[in-house]
C-alpha positions as CSV (number, residue, x, y, z in Angstrom):
1,M,158.5,-273.6,-55.7
2,E,159.4,-269.8,-57.8
3,T,157.7,-271.1,-60.9
4,S,154.0,-271.8,-59.0
5,I,154.5,-268.5,-57.6
6,Q,155.2,-266.8,-60.6
7,S,152.4,-268.9,-62.3
8,K,150.0,-267.8,-59.7
9,Q,150.9,-264.3,-60.3
10,E,150.5,-264.4,-63.9
11,V,147.0,-265.9,-63.6
12,F,145.6,-263.1,-61.1
13,L,147.2,-260.6,-63.3
14,D,145.3,-262.1,-66.4
15,R,141.8,-262.0,-64.0
16,V,142.7,-258.2,-62.9
17,N,143.1,-257.4,-66.9
18,E,140.0,-259.1,-67.5
19,L,138.0,-257.2,-64.7
20,L,139.6,-253.9,-64.8
21,S,138.6,-254.0,-68.7
22,R,135.1,-255.0,-67.7
23,M,135.0,-251.7,-65.5
24,K,136.5,-249.7,-67.9
25,K,133.8,-250.4,-70.0
26,W,130.8,-249.7,-67.2
27,L,133.2,-246.0,-66.4
28,S,132.9,-245.3,-70.3
29,K,129.4,-246.1,-70.5
30,N,128.6,-244.3,-67.5
31,N,130.4,-241.2,-68.6
32,Y,133.3,-241.3,-65.8
33,S,136.9,-240.0,-66.3
34,F,139.5,-242.2,-65.4
35,Q,143.3,-243.4,-66.2
36,D,145.3,-246.2,-66.1
37,A,147.5,-246.5,-63.1
38,E,150.1,-249.2,-61.8
39,T,150.8,-250.5,-58.7
40,N,153.5,-252.1,-56.6
41,I,152.4,-255.6,-55.2
42,T,155.2,-257.9,-52.9
43,E,153.8,-261.3,-52.0
44,K,156.2,-264.4,-51.2
45,N,159.5,-261.9,-51.2
46,K,158.7,-261.4,-54.9
47,R,157.6,-257.6,-56.4
48,Y,155.7,-257.3,-59.5
49,F,153.6,-254.6,-60.6
50,A,149.8,-255.0,-61.6
51,P,147.3,-252.6,-63.6
52,A,145.1,-250.2,-61.5
53,I,142.8,-247.4,-62.4
54,D,142.5,-243.7,-60.7
55,L,138.8,-242.2,-61.4
56,T,137.0,-239.2,-60.6
57,I,133.0,-239.3,-59.6
58,P,131.6,-236.6,-61.8
59,E,128.9,-236.1,-59.2
60,K,131.1,-234.6,-56.4
61,N,134.4,-234.6,-58.2
62,Y,135.9,-237.4,-55.7
63,K,138.5,-239.4,-56.4
64,V,138.8,-243.5,-56.4
65,K,141.2,-245.7,-57.1
66,I,140.7,-249.5,-57.7
67,I,143.7,-251.3,-57.0
68,P,144.5,-255.0,-56.8
69,I,146.1,-256.4,-53.5
70,G,147.2,-259.5,-54.3
71,C,146.5,-263.2,-55.0
72,F,147.9,-265.0,-51.9
73,I,144.5,-264.2,-50.1
74,I,143.1,-266.7,-47.4
75,G,139.7,-268.0,-49.0
76,A,140.3,-266.7,-52.1
77,E,142.7,-266.7,-55.3
78,G,142.9,-262.9,-56.0
79,R,141.9,-259.4,-53.9
80,V,141.1,-256.1,-55.9
81,D,140.2,-252.8,-53.5
82,I,137.6,-250.3,-54.4
83,V,139.3,-247.4,-52.5
84,G,137.5,-244.0,-51.9
85,S,137.3,-240.8,-49.5
86,L,134.7,-242.7,-47.3
87,D,135.1,-246.5,-47.2
88,R,137.2,-249.5,-49.1
89,A,135.1,-252.4,-50.9
90,I,137.0,-255.6,-51.5
91,L,136.2,-257.7,-54.3
92,V,137.8,-261.3,-54.2
93,F,138.2,-263.9,-56.7
94,L,136.1,-267.1,-55.8
95,R,136.1,-270.4,-57.3
96,K,132.7,-272.4,-57.8
97,G,131.6,-273.3,-54.4
98,G,133.2,-270.9,-52.6
99,P,135.6,-271.3,-49.8
100,A,134.8,-274.3,-47.5
101,V,135.7,-275.7,-43.9
102,T,135.6,-279.5,-43.2
103,I,135.0,-280.7,-39.7
104,Q,136.6,-284.0,-39.0
105,E,135.3,-285.1,-36.0
106,Q,132.1,-284.8,-34.4
107,N,131.6,-281.8,-32.0
108,R,128.5,-281.3,-29.4
109,N,128.6,-277.6,-30.5
110,V,128.4,-278.5,-34.3
111,S,125.3,-279.4,-36.0
112,M,127.5,-280.9,-38.7
113,T,128.2,-284.7,-39.3
114,P,132.0,-285.2,-39.7
115,G,133.7,-284.5,-43.1
116,Q,130.6,-282.6,-44.6
117,P,132.0,-279.2,-45.9
118,R,130.4,-275.9,-44.5
119,L,130.5,-273.7,-47.3
120,F,131.3,-269.9,-46.2
121,F,129.1,-268.2,-48.8
122,K,125.9,-268.7,-50.9
123,N,125.6,-268.9,-54.7
124,I,129.1,-268.9,-55.5
125,N,127.8,-270.4,-58.9
126,E,130.8,-269.7,-61.3
127,D,134.5,-268.7,-61.0
128,G,134.8,-265.0,-60.7
129,W,134.8,-261.8,-59.0
130,Y,132.6,-261.2,-55.7
131,W,131.6,-258.5,-53.2
132,I,131.2,-259.8,-49.5
133,E,128.3,-258.0,-48.9
134,D,127.8,-259.9,-45.1
135,K,130.3,-262.2,-43.9
136,R,127.9,-263.6,-41.0
137,L,124.8,-264.1,-43.4
138,G,127.3,-265.8,-46.1
139,R,126.2,-263.3,-48.5
140,A,128.3,-263.1,-51.7
141,K,127.3,-261.0,-55.1
142,P,129.3,-261.2,-58.4
143,I,130.7,-258.0,-59.7
144,D,128.3,-256.6,-62.5
145,E,127.6,-253.4,-63.8
146,E,124.8,-252.1,-61.3
147,L,126.8,-253.5,-58.4
148,F,130.4,-251.9,-59.0
149,M,128.4,-248.4,-59.8
150,D,126.7,-248.9,-56.6
151,L,130.2,-249.7,-54.5
152,L,131.9,-246.5,-56.5
153,R,128.9,-244.2,-54.7
154,W,129.3,-246.1,-51.6
155,V,133.2,-245.9,-51.4
156,S,133.1,-241.9,-52.4
157,Y,130.1,-240.6,-51.2
158,E,127.0,-241.0,-49.3
159,L,123.8,-242.3,-51.2
């Protein structure tokens, strides 16, 4: 049991390192100043440290933190938050197809056949980090440079 928890955390840290590496490239390309940081995570009674980023938005001198939250997330395999003075953007690591629920018996109020999975989000075409734009409409977008820069502005100052 301990090994599977540790293994899941190691996979999460590898994914976080890859994500933060991409973010640092985008930040450097857009002339944002940032510093490497570290955050303390406790999950399943086990404490570990994860890399993070502290940055300043040059247009307004606002501070933003990019903080890993953990790997034991309902419906996802990891979470990283972009936290600014105005809001928080939540990024989740999703497997291809994304999370789904399966109805086991017919219910009058549900127009699904038994055993048919219902995906929570559309267009999860590959494993990766996504921002859930709208839960009700099932919209998730993969993180790329343009979306990342938009999210930084959204959490730190009004567009």
